[in-house]
mmCIF file as Biopython writes it, N, C-alpha, C and O atoms, coordinates in Angstrom:
data_model
#
loop_
_atom_site.group_PDB
_atom_site.id
_atom_site.type_symbol
_atom_site.label_atom_id
_atom_site.label_alt_id
_atom_site.label_comp_id
_atom_site.label_asym_id
_atom_site.label_entity_id
_atom_site.label_seq_id
_atom_site.pdbx_PDB_ins_code
_atom_site.Cartn_x
_atom_site.Cartn_y
_atom_site.Cartn_z
_atom_site.occupancy
_atom_site.B_iso_or_equiv
_atom_site.auth_seq_id
_atom_site.auth_asym_id
_atom_site.pdbx_PDB_model_num
ATOM 1   N N  . MET A ? 1  ? 38.685 78.269 -44.102 1.0 0.0 1  A 1 
ATOM 2   C CA . MET A ? 1  ? 39.233 78.950 -45.244 1.0 0.0 1  A 1 
ATOM 3   C C  . MET A ? 1  ? 38.231 79.987 -45.767 1.0 0.0 1  A 1 
ATOM 4   O O  . MET A ? 1  ? 38.601 81.104 -46.130 1.0 0.0 1  A 1 
ATOM 5   N N  . ILE A ? 2  ? 36.961 79.588 -45.795 1.0 0.0 2  A 1 
ATOM 6   C CA . ILE A ? 2  ? 35.925 80.514 -46.264 1.0 0.0 2  A 1 
ATOM 7   C C  . ILE A ? 2  ? 35.813 81.704 -45.322 1.0 0.0 2  A 1 
ATOM 8   O O  . ILE A ? 2  ? 35.649 82.838 -45.770 1.0 0.0 2  A 1 
ATOM 9   N N  . LEU A ? 3  ? 35.901 81.452 -44.017 1.0 0.0 3  A 1 
ATOM 10  C CA . LEU A ? 3  ? 35.810 82.557 -43.054 1.0 0.0 3  A 1 
ATOM 11  C C  . LEU A ? 3  ? 36.992 83.518 -43.180 1.0 0.0 3  A 1 
ATOM 12  O O  . LEU A ? 3  ? 36.823 84.730 -43.052 1.0 0.0 3  A 1 
ATOM 13  N N  . ILE A ? 4  ? 38.165 82.989 -43.425 1.0 0.0 4  A 1 
ATOM 14  C CA . ILE A ? 4  ? 39.343 83.842 -43.612 1.0 0.0 4  A 1 
ATOM 15  C C  . ILE A ? 4  ? 39.182 84.687 -44.871 1.0 0.0 4  A 1 
ATOM 16  O O  . ILE A ? 4  ? 39.473 85.883 -44.862 1.0 0.0 4  A 1 
ATOM 17  N N  . ALA A ? 5  ? 38.719 84.065 -45.950 1.0 0.0 5  A 1 
ATOM 18  C CA . ALA A ? 5  ? 38.501 84.809 -47.195 1.0 0.0 5  A 1 
ATOM 19  C C  . ALA A ? 5  ? 37.439 85.886 -47.003 1.0 0.0 5  A 1 
ATOM 20  O O  . ALA A ? 5  ? 37.575 86.992 -47.527 1.0 0.0 5  A 1 
ATOM 21  N N  . ALA A ? 6  ? 36.380 85.571 -46.254 1.0 0.0 6  A 1 
ATOM 22  C CA . ALA A ? 6  ? 35.338 86.571 -45.988 1.0 0.0 6  A 1 
ATOM 23  C C  . ALA A ? 6  ? 35.896 87.726 -45.171 1.0 0.0 6  A 1 
ATOM 24  O O  . ALA A ? 6  ? 35.590 88.887 -45.443 1.0 0.0 6  A 1 
ATOM 25  N N  . GLY A ? 7  ? 36.705 87.414 -44.180 1.0 0.0 7  A 1 
ATOM 26  C CA . GLY A ? 7  ? 37.323 88.474 -43.375 1.0 0.0 7  A 1 
ATOM 27  C C  . GLY A ? 7  ? 38.235 89.361 -44.193 1.0 0.0 7  A 1 
ATOM 28  O O  . GLY A ? 7  ? 38.213 90.582 -44.038 1.0 0.0 7  A 1 
ATOM 29  N N  . LEU A ? 8  ? 39.030 88.770 -45.055 1.0 0.0 8  A 1 
ATOM 30  C CA . LEU A ? 8  ? 39.900 89.559 -45.926 1.0 0.0 8  A 1 
ATOM 31  C C  . LEU A ? 8  ? 39.085 90.394 -46.907 1.0 0.0 8  A 1 
ATOM 32  O O  . LEU A ? 8  ? 39.426 91.543 -47.188 1.0 0.0 8  A 1 
ATOM 33  N N  . ALA A ? 9  ? 38.015 89.814 -47.422 1.0 0.0 9  A 1 
ATOM 34  C CA . ALA A ? 9  ? 37.169 90.562 -48.360 1.0 0.0 9  A 1 
ATOM 35  C C  . ALA A ? 9  ? 36.555 91.774 -47.682 1.0 0.0 9  A 1 
ATOM 36  O O  . ALA A ? 9  ? 36.469 92.846 -48.281 1.0 0.0 9  A 1 
ATOM 37  N N  . ILE A ? 10 ? 36.131 91.613 -46.449 1.0 0.0 10 A 1 
ATOM 38  C CA . ILE A ? 10 ? 35.557 92.744 -45.711 1.0 0.0 10 A 1 
ATOM 39  C C  . ILE A ? 10 ? 36.642 93.768 -45.389 1.0 0.0 10 A 1 
ATOM 40  O O  . ILE A ? 10 ? 36.435 94.971 -45.549 1.0 0.0 10 A 1 
ATOM 41  N N  . ALA A ? 11 ? 37.793 93.287 -44.937 1.0 0.0 11 A 1 
ATOM 42  C CA . ALA A ? 11 ? 38.879 94.195 -44.574 1.0 0.0 11 A 1 
ATOM 43  C C  . ALA A ? 11 ? 39.393 94.987 -45.770 1.0 0.0 11 A 1 
ATOM 44  O O  . ALA A ? 11 ? 39.768 96.153 -45.640 1.0 0.0 11 A 1 
ATOM 45  N N  . LEU A ? 12 ? 39.406 94.346 -46.936 1.0 0.0 12 A 1 
ATOM 46  C CA . LEU A ? 12 ? 39.920 95.000 -48.140 1.0 0.0 12 A 1 
ATOM 47  C C  . LEU A ? 12 ? 38.822 95.607 -49.000 1.0 0.0 12 A 1 
ATOM 48  O O  . LEU A ? 12 ? 39.088 96.113 -50.090 1.0 0.0 12 A 1 
ATOM 49  N N  . ALA A ? 13 ? 37.585 95.557 -48.509 1.0 0.0 13 A 1 
ATOM 50  C CA . ALA A ? 13 ? 36.425 96.103 -49.224 1.0 0.0 13 A 1 
ATOM 51  C C  . ALA A ? 13 ? 36.315 95.529 -50.634 1.0 0.0 13 A 1 
ATOM 52  O O  . ALA A ? 13 ? 36.117 96.263 -51.602 1.0 0.0 13 A 1 
ATOM 53  N N  . SER A ? 14 ? 36.445 94.221 -50.733 1.0 0.0 14 A 1 
ATOM 54  C CA . SER A ? 14 ? 36.375 93.545 -52.027 1.0 0.0 14 A 1 
ATOM 55  C C  . SER A ? 14 ? 35.002 92.901 -52.189 1.0 0.0 14 A 1 
ATOM 56  O O  . SER A ? 14 ? 34.754 91.797 -51.703 1.0 0.0 14 A 1 
ATOM 57  N N  . ASP A ? 15 ? 34.126 93.605 -52.874 1.0 0.0 15 A 1 
ATOM 58  C CA . ASP A ? 15 ? 32.767 93.107 -53.067 1.0 0.0 15 A 1 
ATOM 59  C C  . ASP A ? 15 ? 32.741 91.805 -53.868 1.0 0.0 15 A 1 
ATOM 60  O O  . ASP A ? 15 ? 31.967 90.900 -53.557 1.0 0.0 15 A 1 
ATOM 61  N N  . TRP A ? 16 ? 33.576 91.709 -54.888 1.0 0.0 16 A 1 
ATOM 62  C CA . TRP A ? 16 ? 33.572 90.517 -55.728 1.0 0.0 16 A 1 
ATOM 63  C C  . TRP A ? 16 ? 33.998 89.274 -54.960 1.0 0.0 16 A 1 
ATOM 64  O O  . TRP A ? 16 ? 33.487 88.181 -55.204 1.0 0.0 16 A 1 
ATOM 65  N N  . THR A ? 17 ? 34.911 89.438 -54.056 1.0 0.0 17 A 1 
ATOM 66  C CA . THR A ? 17 ? 35.328 88.282 -53.264 1.0 0.0 17 A 1 
ATOM 67  C C  . THR A ? 17 ? 34.168 87.786 -52.425 1.0 0.0 17 A 1 
ATOM 68  O O  . THR A ? 17 ? 33.946 86.578 -52.334 1.0 0.0 17 A 1 
ATOM 69  N N  . LEU A ? 18 ? 33.434 88.682 -51.820 1.0 0.0 18 A 1 
ATOM 70  C CA . LEU A ? 18 ? 32.271 88.272 -51.028 1.0 0.0 18 A 1 
ATOM 71  C C  . LEU A ? 18 ? 31.219 87.596 -51.904 1.0 0.0 18 A 1 
ATOM 72  O O  . LEU A ? 18 ? 30.616 86.603 -51.497 1.0 0.0 18 A 1 
ATOM 73  N N  . VAL A ? 19 ? 30.999 88.127 -53.094 1.0 0.0 19 A 1 
ATOM 74  C CA . VAL A ? 19 ? 30.005 87.552 -53.997 1.0 0.0 19 A 1 
ATOM 75  C C  . VAL A ? 19 ? 30.418 86.141 -54.426 1.0 0.0 19 A 1 
ATOM 76  O O  . VAL A ? 19 ? 29.573 85.252 -54.529 1.0 0.0 19 A 1 
ATOM 77  N N  . LEU A ? 20 ? 31.691 85.938 -54.671 1.0 0.0 20 A 1 
ATOM 78  C CA . LEU A ? 20 ? 32.163 84.648 -55.169 1.0 0.0 20 A 1 
ATOM 79  C C  . LEU A ? 20 ? 32.369 83.602 -54.074 1.0 0.0 20 A 1 
ATOM 80  O O  . LEU A ? 20 ? 32.621 82.436 -54.380 1.0 0.0 20 A 1 
ATOM 81  N N  . LEU A ? 21 ? 32.267 83.997 -52.812 1.0 0.0 21 A 1 
ATOM 82  C CA . LEU A ? 21 ? 32.451 83.028 -51.734 1.0 0.0 21 A 1 
ATOM 83  C C  . LEU A ? 21 ? 31.350 81.968 -51.710 1.0 0.0 21 A 1 
ATOM 84  O O  . LEU A ? 21 ? 31.632 80.799 -51.451 1.0 0.0 21 A 1 
ATOM 85  N N  . ALA A ? 22 ? 30.120 82.352 -51.971 1.0 0.0 22 A 1 
ATOM 86  C CA . ALA A ? 22 ? 29.024 81.380 -51.942 1.0 0.0 22 A 1 
ATOM 87  C C  . ALA A ? 22 ? 29.210 80.299 -53.022 1.0 0.0 22 A 1 
ATOM 88  O O  . ALA A ? 22 ? 29.129 79.114 -52.701 1.0 0.0 22 A 1 
ATOM 89  N N  . PRO A ? 23 ? 29.454 80.667 -54.286 1.0 0.0 23 A 1 
ATOM 90  C CA . PRO A ? 23 ? 29.694 79.607 -55.274 1.0 0.0 23 A 1 
ATOM 91  C C  . PRO A ? 23 ? 30.934 78.767 -54.959 1.0 0.0 23 A 1 
ATOM 92  O O  . PRO A ? 23 ? 30.949 77.562 -55.209 1.0 0.0 23 A 1 
ATOM 93  N N  . ALA A ? 24 ? 31.959 79.398 -54.419 1.0 0.0 24 A 1 
ATOM 94  C CA . ALA A ? 24 ? 33.166 78.648 -54.061 1.0 0.0 24 A 1 
ATOM 95  C C  . ALA A ? 24 ? 32.863 77.636 -52.965 1.0 0.0 24 A 1 
ATOM 96  O O  . ALA A ? 24 ? 33.358 76.509 -53.014 1.0 0.0 24 A 1 
ATOM 97  N N  . ALA A ? 25 ? 32.066 78.015 -51.986 1.0 0.0 25 A 1 
ATOM 98  C CA . ALA A ? 25 ? 31.699 77.096 -50.908 1.0 0.0 25 A 1 
ATOM 99  C C  . ALA A ? 25 ? 30.889 75.923 -51.442 1.0 0.0 25 A 1 
ATOM 100 O O  . ALA A ? 25 ? 31.077 74.787 -51.005 1.0 0.0 25 A 1 
ATOM 101 N N  . ILE A ? 26 ? 29.999 76.186 -52.375 1.0 0.0 26 A 1 
ATOM 102 C CA . ILE A ? 26 ? 29.191 75.114 -52.970 1.0 0.0 26 A 1 
ATOM 103 C C  . ILE A ? 26 ? 30.062 74.156 -53.768 1.0 0.0 26 A 1 
ATOM 104 O O  . ILE A ? 26 ? 29.895 72.939 -53.681 1.0 0.0 26 A 1 
ATOM 105 N N  . VAL A ? 27 ? 30.984 74.699 -54.541 1.0 0.0 27 A 1 
ATOM 106 C CA . VAL A ? 27 ? 31.891 73.856 -55.332 1.0 0.0 27 A 1 
ATOM 107 C C  . VAL A ? 27 ? 32.763 73.013 -54.410 1.0 0.0 27 A 1 
ATOM 108 O O  . VAL A ? 27 ? 32.959 71.826 -54.670 1.0 0.0 27 A 1 
ATOM 109 N N  . LEU A ? 28 ? 33.283 73.592 -53.355 1.0 0.0 28 A 1 
ATOM 110 C CA . LEU A ? 28 ? 34.099 72.832 -52.416 1.0 0.0 28 A 1 
ATOM 111 C C  . LEU A ? 28 ? 33.296 71.725 -51.751 1.0 0.0 28 A 1 
ATOM 112 O O  . LEU A ? 28 ? 33.781 70.604 -51.598 1.0 0.0 28 A 1 
ATOM 113 N N  . HIS A ? 29 ? 32.065 72.040 -51.356 1.0 0.0 29 A 1 
ATOM 114 C CA . HIS A ? 29 ? 31.244 71.042 -50.676 1.0 0.0 29 A 1 
ATOM 115 C C  . HIS A ? 29 ? 30.899 69.889 -51.612 1.0 0.0 29 A 1 
ATOM 116 O O  . HIS A ? 29 ? 31.102 68.724 -51.272 1.0 0.0 29 A 1 
ATOM 117 N N  . ARG A ? 30 ? 30.381 70.217 -52.785 1.0 0.0 30 A 1 
ATOM 118 C CA . ARG A ? 30 ? 29.935 69.163 -53.714 1.0 0.0 30 A 1 
ATOM 119 C C  . ARG A ? 30 ? 31.095 68.490 -54.430 1.0 0.0 30 A 1 
ATOM 120 O O  . ARG A ? 30 ? 31.079 67.277 -54.636 1.0 0.0 30 A 1 
ATOM 121 N N  . GLY A ? 31 ? 32.096 69.266 -54.809 1.0 0.0 31 A 1 
ATOM 122 C CA . GLY A ? 31 ? 33.181 68.722 -55.603 1.0 0.0 31 A 1 
ATOM 123 C C  . GLY A ? 31 ? 34.271 68.043 -54.804 1.0 0.0 31 A 1 
ATOM 124 O O  . GLY A ? 31 ? 34.984 67.187 -55.329 1.0 0.0 31 A 1 
ATOM 125 N N  . VAL A ? 32 ? 34.412 68.413 -53.541 1.0 0.0 32 A 1 
ATOM 126 C CA . VAL A ? 32 ? 35.499 67.848 -52.741 1.0 0.0 32 A 1 
ATOM 127 C C  . VAL A ? 32 ? 34.956 67.043 -51.564 1.0 0.0 32 A 1 
ATOM 128 O O  . VAL A ? 32 ? 35.243 65.851 -51.445 1.0 0.0 32 A 1 
ATOM 129 N N  . VAL A ? 33 ? 34.187 67.673 -50.707 1.0 0.0 33 A 1 
ATOM 130 C CA . VAL A ? 33 ? 33.758 67.035 -49.458 1.0 0.0 33 A 1 
ATOM 131 C C  . VAL A ? 33 ? 32.899 65.802 -49.721 1.0 0.0 33 A 1 
ATOM 132 O O  . VAL A ? 33 ? 33.185 64.729 -49.190 1.0 0.0 33 A 1 
ATOM 133 N N  . LEU A ? 34 ? 31.864 65.936 -50.523 1.0 0.0 34 A 1 
ATOM 134 C CA . LEU A ? 34 ? 30.973 64.802 -50.758 1.0 0.0 34 A 1 
ATOM 135 C C  . LEU A ? 34 ? 31.677 63.660 -51.489 1.0 0.0 34 A 1 
ATOM 136 O O  . LEU A ? 34 ? 31.442 62.490 -51.189 1.0 0.0 34 A 1 
ATOM 137 N N  . ARG A ? 35 ? 32.539 64.000 -52.447 1.0 0.0 35 A 1 
ATOM 138 C CA . ARG A ? 35 ? 33.289 62.955 -53.159 1.0 0.0 35 A 1 
ATOM 139 C C  . ARG A ? 35 ? 34.255 62.245 -52.223 1.0 0.0 35 A 1 
ATOM 140 O O  . ARG A ? 35 ? 34.413 61.026 -52.300 1.0 0.0 35 A 1 
ATOM 141 N N  . GLU A ? 36 ? 34.901 62.995 -51.342 1.0 0.0 36 A 1 
ATOM 142 C CA . GLU A ? 36 ? 35.827 62.377 -50.398 1.0 0.0 36 A 1 
ATOM 143 C C  . GLU A ? 36 ? 35.078 61.472 -49.419 1.0 0.0 36 A 1 
ATOM 144 O O  . GLU A ? 36 ? 35.566 60.400 -49.061 1.0 0.0 36 A 1 
ATOM 145 N N  . GLU A ? 37 ? 33.897 61.905 -48.991 1.0 0.0 37 A 1 
ATOM 146 C CA . GLU A ? 37 ? 33.114 61.074 -48.087 1.0 0.0 37 A 1 
ATOM 147 C C  . GLU A ? 37 ? 32.702 59.769 -48.764 1.0 0.0 37 A 1 
ATOM 148 O O  . GLU A ? 37 ? 32.719 58.716 -48.127 1.0 0.0 37 A 1 
ATOM 149 N N  . GLN A ? 38 ? 32.335 59.824 -50.037 1.0 0.0 38 A 1 
ATOM 150 C CA . GLN A ? 38 ? 31.993 58.596 -50.762 1.0 0.0 38 A 1 
ATOM 151 C C  . GLN A ? 38 ? 33.198 57.663 -50.846 1.0 0.0 38 A 1 
ATOM 152 O O  . GLN A ? 38 ? 33.070 56.453 -50.656 1.0 0.0 38 A 1 
ATOM 153 N N  . TYR A ? 39 ? 34.355 58.226 -51.128 1.0 0.0 39 A 1 
ATOM 154 C CA . TYR A ? 39 ? 35.575 57.430 -51.209 1.0 0.0 39 A 1 
ATOM 155 C C  . TYR A ? 39 ? 35.880 56.765 -49.862 1.0 0.0 39 A 1 
ATOM 156 O O  . TYR A ? 39 ? 36.177 55.572 -49.803 1.0 0.0 39 A 1 
ATOM 157 N N  . LEU A ? 40 ? 35.804 57.541 -48.798 1.0 0.0 40 A 1 
ATOM 158 C CA . LEU A ? 40 ? 36.112 57.002 -47.477 1.0 0.0 40 A 1 
ATOM 159 C C  . LEU A ? 40 ? 35.094 55.950 -47.044 1.0 0.0 40 A 1 
ATOM 160 O O  . LEU A ? 40 ? 35.457 54.961 -46.407 1.0 0.0 40 A 1 
ATOM 161 N N  . ALA A ? 41 ? 33.825 56.156 -47.386 1.0 0.0 41 A 1 
ATOM 162 C CA . ALA A ? 41 ? 32.801 55.156 -47.058 1.0 0.0 41 A 1 
ATOM 163 C C  . ALA A ? 41 ? 33.077 53.856 -47.802 1.0 0.0 41 A 1 
ATOM 164 O O  . ALA A ? 41 ? 32.904 52.775 -47.239 1.0 0.0 41 A 1 
ATOM 165 N N  . ALA A ? 42 ? 33.501 53.946 -49.046 1.0 0.0 42 A 1 
ATOM 166 C CA . ALA A ? 42 ? 33.814 52.741 -49.813 1.0 0.0 42 A 1 
ATOM 167 C C  . ALA A ? 42 ? 35.063 52.049 -49.268 1.0 0.0 42 A 1 
ATOM 168 O O  . ALA A ? 42 ? 35.143 50.821 -49.258 1.0 0.0 42 A 1 
ATOM 169 N N  . LYS A ? 43 ? 36.019 52.829 -48.824 1.0 0.0 43 A 1 
ATOM 170 C CA . LYS A ? 43 ? 37.274 52.259 -48.350 1.0 0.0 43 A 1 
ATOM 171 C C  . LYS A ? 43 ? 37.155 51.658 -46.947 1.0 0.0 43 A 1 
ATOM 172 O O  . LYS A ? 43 ? 37.688 50.578 -46.691 1.0 0.0 43 A 1 
ATOM 173 N N  . PHE A ? 44 ? 36.450 52.356 -46.024 1.0 0.0 44 A 1 
ATOM 174 C CA . PHE A ? 44 ? 36.424 51.936 -44.630 1.0 0.0 44 A 1 
ATOM 175 C C  . PHE A ? 44 ? 35.088 51.362 -44.173 1.0 0.0 44 A 1 
ATOM 176 O O  . PHE A ? 44 ? 34.999 50.816 -43.073 1.0 0.0 44 A 1 
ATOM 177 N N  . GLY A ? 45 ? 34.047 51.476 -45.000 1.0 0.0 45 A 1 
ATOM 178 C CA . GLY A ? 45 ? 32.770 50.837 -44.714 1.0 0.0 45 A 1 
ATOM 179 C C  . GLY A ? 45 ? 32.102 51.288 -43.424 1.0 0.0 45 A 1 
ATOM 180 O O  . GLY A ? 45 ? 31.960 52.481 -43.158 1.0 0.0 45 A 1 
ATOM 181 N N  . GLU A ? 46 ? 31.699 50.309 -42.637 1.0 0.0 46 A 1 
ATOM 182 C CA . GLU A ? 46 ? 30.917 50.568 -41.419 1.0 0.0 46 A 1 
ATOM 183 C C  . GLU A ? 46 ? 31.695 51.394 -40.395 1.0 0.0 46 A 1 
ATOM 184 O O  . GLU A ? 46 ? 31.102 52.207 -39.686 1.0 0.0 46 A 1 
ATOM 185 N N  . ASP A ? 47 ? 32.996 51.203 -40.306 1.0 0.0 47 A 1 
ATOM 186 C CA . ASP A ? 47 ? 33.802 52.003 -39.370 1.0 0.0 47 A 1 
ATOM 187 C C  . ASP A ? 47 ? 33.672 53.493 -39.679 1.0 0.0 47 A 1 
ATOM 188 O O  . ASP A ? 47 ? 33.557 54.314 -38.769 1.0 0.0 47 A 1 
ATOM 189 N N  . TYR A ? 48 ? 33.690 53.835 -40.957 1.0 0.0 48 A 1 
ATOM 190 C CA . TYR A ? 48 ? 33.559 55.248 -41.344 1.0 0.0 48 A 1 
ATOM 191 C C  . TYR A ? 48 ? 32.161 55.771 -41.044 1.0 0.0 48 A 1 
ATOM 192 O O  . TYR A ? 48 ? 32.010 56.913 -40.610 1.0 0.0 48 A 1 
ATOM 193 N N  . HIS A ? 49 ? 31.140 54.955 -41.269 1.0 0.0 49 A 1 
ATOM 194 C CA . HIS A ? 49 ? 29.769 55.382 -40.967 1.0 0.0 49 A 1 
ATOM 195 C C  . HIS A ? 49 ? 29.584 55.626 -39.468 1.0 0.0 49 A 1 
ATOM 196 O O  . HIS A ? 49 ? 28.875 56.551 -39.073 1.0 0.0 49 A 1 
ATOM 197 N N  . GLN A ? 50 ? 30.211 54.811 -38.648 1.0 0.0 50 A 1 
ATOM 198 C CA . GLN A ? 50 ? 30.170 55.039 -37.195 1.0 0.0 50 A 1 
ATOM 199 C C  . GLN A ? 50 ? 30.880 56.341 -36.832 1.0 0.0 50 A 1 
ATOM 200 O O  . GLN A ? 50 ? 30.412 57.095 -35.980 1.0 0.0 50 A 1 
ATOM 201 N N  . TYR A ? 51 ? 31.996 56.592 -37.476 1.0 0.0 51 A 1 
ATOM 202 C CA . TYR A ? 51 ? 32.733 57.838 -37.257 1.0 0.0 51 A 1 
ATOM 203 C C  . TYR A ? 51 ? 31.876 59.044 -37.634 1.0 0.0 51 A 1 
ATOM 204 O O  . TYR A ? 51 ? 31.829 60.030 -36.898 1.0 0.0 51 A 1 
ATOM 205 N N  . LEU A ? 52 ? 31.190 58.965 -38.791 1.0 0.0 52 A 1 
ATOM 206 C CA . LEU A ? 52 ? 30.326 60.062 -39.239 1.0 0.0 52 A 1 
ATOM 207 C C  . LEU A ? 52 ? 29.203 60.334 -38.241 1.0 0.0 52 A 1 
ATOM 208 O O  . LEU A ? 52 ? 28.791 61.480 -38.063 1.0 0.0 52 A 1 
ATOM 209 N N  . ALA A ? 53 ? 28.715 59.292 -37.600 1.0 0.0 53 A 1 
ATOM 210 C CA . ALA A ? 53 ? 27.633 59.462 -36.633 1.0 0.0 53 A 1 
ATOM 211 C C  . ALA A ? 53 ? 28.110 60.195 -35.382 1.0 0.0 53 A 1 
ATOM 212 O O  . ALA A ? 53 ? 27.301 60.797 -34.677 1.0 0.0 53 A 1 
ATOM 213 N N  . GLN A ? 54 ? 29.401 60.153 -35.099 1.0 0.0 54 A 1 
ATOM 214 C CA . GLN A ? 54 ? 29.949 60.760 -33.879 1.0 0.0 54 A 1 
ATOM 215 C C  . GLN A ? 54 ? 30.533 62.151 -34.097 1.0 0.0 54 A 1 
ATOM 216 O O  . GLN A ? 54 ? 30.558 62.957 -33.167 1.0 0.0 54 A 1 
ATOM 217 N N  . VAL A ? 55 ? 31.005 62.449 -35.309 1.0 0.0 55 A 1 
ATOM 218 C CA . VAL A ? 55 ? 31.752 63.676 -35.562 1.0 0.0 55 A 1 
ATOM 219 C C  . VAL A ? 55 ? 30.997 64.543 -36.574 1.0 0.0 55 A 1 
ATOM 220 O O  . VAL A ? 55 ? 30.672 64.073 -37.664 1.0 0.0 55 A 1 
ATOM 221 N N  . PRO A ? 56 ? 30.717 65.796 -36.225 1.0 0.0 56 A 1 
ATOM 222 C CA . PRO A ? 56 ? 30.039 66.666 -37.186 1.0 0.0 56 A 1 
ATOM 223 C C  . PRO A ? 56 ? 30.942 67.005 -38.375 1.0 0.0 56 A 1 
ATOM 224 O O  . PRO A ? 56 ? 32.163 67.083 -38.236 1.0 0.0 56 A 1 
ATOM 225 N N  . ARG A ? 57 ? 30.332 67.205 -39.537 1.0 0.0 57 A 1 
ATOM 226 C CA . ARG A ? 57 ? 31.081 67.401 -40.778 1.0 0.0 57 A 1 
ATOM 227 C C  . ARG A ? 57 ? 31.970 68.641 -40.739 1.0 0.0 57 A 1 
ATOM 228 O O  . ARG A ? 57 ? 33.156 68.551 -41.053 1.0 0.0 57 A 1 
ATOM 229 N N  . TYR A ? 58 ? 31.434 69.770 -40.369 1.0 0.0 58 A 1 
ATOM 230 C CA . TYR A ? 58 ? 32.206 71.009 -40.406 1.0 0.0 58 A 1 
ATOM 231 C C  . TYR A ? 58 ? 32.559 71.538 -39.023 1.0 0.0 58 A 1 
ATOM 232 O O  . TYR A ? 58 ? 32.912 72.708 -38.878 1.0 0.0 58 A 1 
ATOM 233 N N  . GLY A ? 59 ? 32.469 70.700 -38.023 1.0 0.0 59 A 1 
ATOM 234 C CA . GLY A ? 59 ? 32.863 71.105 -36.687 1.0 0.0 59 A 1 
ATOM 235 C C  . GLY A ? 59 ? 31.725 71.611 -35.815 1.0 0.0 59 A 1 
ATOM 236 O O  . GLY A ? 59 ? 31.934 71.921 -34.642 1.0 0.0 59 A 1 
ATOM 237 N N  . TRP A ? 60 ? 30.529 71.696 -36.372 1.0 0.0 60 A 1 
ATOM 238 C CA . TRP A ? 60 ? 29.382 72.081 -35.543 1.0 0.0 60 A 1 
ATOM 239 C C  . TRP A ? 60 ? 28.282 71.031 -35.748 1.0 0.0 60 A 1 
ATOM 240 O O  . TRP A ? 60 ? 28.132 70.484 -36.841 1.0 0.0 60 A 1 
ATOM 241 N N  . PRO A ? 61 ? 27.533 70.761 -34.706 1.0 0.0 61 A 1 
ATOM 242 C CA . PRO A ? 61 ? 26.488 69.728 -34.827 1.0 0.0 61 A 1 
ATOM 243 C C  . PRO A ? 61 ? 25.425 70.126 -35.833 1.0 0.0 61 A 1 
ATOM 244 O O  . PRO A ? 61 ? 25.094 71.304 -35.968 1.0 0.0 61 A 1 
ATOM 245 N N  . GLY A ? 62 ? 24.905 69.160 -36.523 1.0 0.0 62 A 1 
ATOM 246 C CA . GLY A ? 62 ? 23.867 69.498 -37.467 1.0 0.0 62 A 1 
ATOM 247 C C  . GLY A ? 62 ? 23.486 68.369 -38.244 1.0 0.0 62 A 1 
ATOM 248 O O  . GLY A ? 62 ? 22.609 68.477 -39.102 1.0 0.0 62 A 1 
#
């Protein structure tokens, strides 16, 4: 979603959209992704931790 927004911002020459992408990415990561991971860890326990060890968070290893 962030990459699509960045592409549109570049295509439409929208400087503000590019500037606001970094804070939006941080809010999404901290406000959604990390909270969801905590919920899933509490719900599924060790099975979820094993899954996390095998699958990268955003699709790339790291």
